[in-house]
PLY file of the C-alpha trace (Angstrom):
ply
format ascii 1.0
element vertex 203
property float x
property float y
property float z
element edge 202
property int vertex1
property int vertex2
end_header
4.92 -0.67 -18.67
8.66 -1.24 -18.19
10.51 -3.70 -15.99
12.95 -2.07 -13.59
15.09 -2.53 -10.48
15.07 -0.71 -7.15
18.26 1.10 -8.12
16.86 2.32 -11.43
13.54 3.16 -9.82
15.21 5.46 -7.28
16.99 7.26 -10.12
13.76 7.60 -12.13
11.83 8.97 -9.14
14.56 11.47 -8.31
14.54 12.67 -11.92
10.73 13.03 -11.93
10.88 15.01 -8.67
13.36 17.53 -10.02
11.73 20.97 -10.15
8.47 19.70 -8.59
7.10 20.79 -5.24
5.91 17.26 -4.48
5.31 14.02 -6.35
3.31 10.95 -5.33
4.64 7.47 -6.09
2.37 4.41 -5.91
3.99 1.16 -4.80
1.30 -1.46 -5.33
1.12 -5.21 -5.10
-0.65 -8.15 -3.54
-0.41 -8.92 0.20
3.03 -10.34 0.92
4.61 -8.99 -2.27
7.16 -6.81 -0.47
5.65 -3.34 -0.77
6.78 -2.14 2.64
10.30 -3.44 2.05
10.59 -1.74 -1.33
9.13 1.53 -0.02
11.61 1.59 2.88
14.46 0.74 0.48
13.52 3.62 -1.83
13.12 6.06 1.08
16.66 5.23 2.20
18.03 5.70 -1.32
16.16 8.99 -1.86
17.09 10.51 1.49
15.33 13.06 3.70
13.17 14.50 0.91
11.20 11.21 0.75
8.77 9.57 3.16
6.62 6.43 3.15
2.84 6.65 3.57
1.20 3.23 4.15
-2.40 2.64 3.08
-3.01 0.38 6.12
-4.00 3.28 8.38
-7.29 3.50 6.49
-8.58 0.14 7.77
-12.11 0.50 9.09
-12.12 -0.28 12.82
-13.07 -3.73 14.04
-16.40 -2.67 15.57
-17.49 -1.14 12.26
-16.41 -4.23 10.34
-18.44 -6.45 12.67
-21.48 -4.23 12.15
-21.00 -4.56 8.40
-20.49 -8.34 8.62
-17.02 -7.94 7.12
-14.68 -8.69 10.02
-13.78 -12.08 8.52
-12.70 -10.24 5.35
-10.51 -7.64 7.08
-7.94 -6.45 4.58
-10.26 -6.78 1.56
-10.87 -3.62 -0.53
-14.29 -2.99 1.01
-12.84 -2.98 4.56
-10.95 0.30 4.04
-12.10 3.91 4.09
-11.08 4.39 0.48
-12.87 7.73 0.07
-10.84 9.34 2.89
-7.66 7.83 1.48
-8.33 9.31 -1.97
-9.11 12.70 -0.41
-5.86 12.68 1.58
-3.76 12.02 -1.50
-5.54 14.75 -3.46
-5.04 17.19 -0.57
-1.30 16.63 -0.75
-1.28 18.56 -4.02
-2.44 21.75 -2.30
-1.52 21.27 1.38
2.11 21.34 2.50
1.62 19.54 5.83
-0.87 16.72 6.33
-1.55 14.11 9.00
-2.82 10.61 8.36
-3.87 7.54 10.39
-1.46 4.68 11.07
-2.37 1.05 11.68
-0.96 -0.41 14.92
-0.55 -4.11 14.19
0.15 -5.07 17.81
-3.05 -3.40 19.03
-4.92 -4.31 15.81
-6.36 -0.82 15.49
-5.95 2.45 13.65
-4.32 5.42 15.40
-5.71 8.72 14.01
-3.22 11.43 12.96
-0.22 9.34 14.02
1.61 9.93 10.72
2.74 13.24 9.27
3.95 14.51 5.92
5.77 17.81 6.48
6.36 20.60 3.99
9.96 19.56 3.26
8.82 16.14 1.93
8.93 16.28 -1.86
8.50 12.56 -2.60
5.66 10.61 -0.97
6.04 6.86 -1.41
2.49 5.50 -1.02
2.37 1.75 -0.49
-0.70 -0.46 -0.48
-2.53 -3.38 -2.05
-5.24 -1.49 -3.90
-3.59 1.62 -5.35
-4.12 0.46 -8.93
-7.55 -1.17 -8.64
-9.85 -0.42 -11.57
-13.03 -0.62 -9.46
-14.70 2.27 -7.59
-13.88 3.97 -5.30
-10.24 2.89 -5.69
-10.35 3.75 -9.38
-10.56 7.43 -8.32
-6.82 7.15 -7.67
-6.19 7.01 -11.41
-4.30 10.16 -12.30
-3.37 10.97 -8.69
0.12 9.44 -8.90
3.12 10.76 -10.81
4.78 7.32 -10.90
3.17 3.90 -10.44
5.02 0.68 -9.60
3.60 -2.84 -9.45
5.52 -5.58 -7.63
5.22 -8.89 -9.47
5.59 -12.00 -7.29
4.58 -15.56 -8.33
1.41 -16.77 -6.65
3.07 -19.74 -4.93
5.70 -17.43 -3.40
2.97 -15.11 -2.10
1.18 -18.06 -0.52
4.34 -19.27 1.25
5.11 -15.77 2.54
1.59 -15.23 3.85
1.53 -18.56 5.68
4.92 -17.71 7.20
3.60 -14.30 8.28
0.75 -15.88 10.26
3.17 -18.43 11.73
5.31 -15.49 12.91
2.19 -14.12 14.63
2.08 -17.33 16.67
-0.58 -19.34 14.83
-0.16 -23.13 14.47
0.65 -24.35 10.97
-2.90 -25.43 10.07
-4.48 -22.18 11.28
-1.79 -20.09 9.58
-2.47 -21.81 6.28
-6.24 -21.41 6.71
-5.89 -17.68 7.41
-3.59 -17.16 4.44
-5.70 -19.13 1.95
-9.09 -18.08 3.35
-8.61 -14.33 3.16
-5.14 -13.09 2.17
-4.91 -15.06 -1.06
-8.44 -14.02 -2.03
-7.23 -10.42 -1.74
-4.06 -11.24 -3.65
-6.06 -12.77 -6.50
-8.34 -9.73 -6.55
-5.33 -7.42 -6.91
-3.81 -9.51 -9.69
-7.08 -9.72 -11.62
-8.38 -6.16 -11.21
-5.43 -3.75 -11.27
-4.57 -1.19 -13.92
-1.23 -1.43 -15.66
1.59 0.36 -13.80
4.30 2.53 -15.30
6.94 0.14 -13.99
6.96 -3.47 -12.85
9.48 -4.88 -10.41
10.00 -8.56 -9.72
0 1
1 2
2 3
3 4
4 5
5 6
6 7
7 8
8 9
9 10
10 11
11 12
12 13
13 14
14 15
15 16
16 17
17 18
18 19
19 20
20 21
21 22
22 23
23 24
24 25
25 26
26 27
27 28
28 29
29 30
30 31
31 32
32 33
33 34
34 35
35 36
36 37
37 38
38 39
39 40
40 41
41 42
42 43
43 44
44 45
45 46
46 47
47 48
48 49
49 50
50 51
51 52
52 53
53 54
54 55
55 56
56 57
57 58
58 59
59 60
60 61
61 62
62 63
63 64
64 65
65 66
66 67
67 68
68 69
69 70
70 71
71 72
72 73
73 74
74 75
75 76
76 77
77 78
78 79
79 80
80 81
81 82
82 83
83 84
84 85
85 86
86 87
87 88
88 89
89 90
90 91
91 92
92 93
93 94
94 95
95 96
96 97
97 98
98 99
99 100
100 101
101 102
102 103
103 104
104 105
105 106
106 107
107 108
108 109
109 110
110 111
111 112
112 113
113 114
114 115
115 116
116 117
117 118
118 119
119 120
120 121
121 122
122 123
123 124
124 125
125 126
126 127
127 128
128 129
129 130
130 131
131 132
132 133
133 134
134 135
135 136
136 137
137 138
138 139
139 140
140 141
141 142
142 143
143 144
144 145
145 146
146 147
147 148
148 149
149 150
150 151
151 152
152 153
153 154
154 155
155 156
156 157
157 158
158 159
159 160
160 161
161 162
162 163
163 164
164 165
165 166
166 167
167 168
168 169
169 170
170 171
171 172
172 173
173 174
174 175
175 176
176 177
177 178
178 179
179 180
180 181
181 182
182 183
183 184
184 185
185 186
186 187
187 188
188 189
189 190
190 191
191 192
192 193
193 194
194 195
195 196
196 197
197 198
198 199
199 200
200 201
201 202
């Protein structure tokens, strides 16, 4: 595992992609660590041959989570369709064009086939909390990625960001803190305690 910067990471990814039909890059980290920001940054640096694929579209829908008694834990590893996510990433090795679900945060629901990876995309920047988990079924992702990146953010910074996120969604301070500490930080701790080592770490 090597420490790196976004600038160096873009150069490394471009070098790895040279001569390859397509490579998959994992951008992993706890909730609030900045995965989406880094993925968008890298996509801009890498240009039109790169595209971001968020893991969030594989949330199980709210009705299913209520049936499972897991709605209060939405966002935890067991509240995603991990098997379909693993299959999609494996299919990208043999299928030039694929569609994938996207999570609509405003509507709080998944939109099937709203995202597309076309045949000209040679670098897929996959971002999500659980890409490096060492527990099944997420552990089936081991070996799928050509490059893995873990974002390292101090726990107190994560907590502050997550509280601020819920405040931005309109929750009062006390409720925002309760949501962040009651679910998000549990997921963050799970990521930090149960993830495989990445190729590169970025602070």
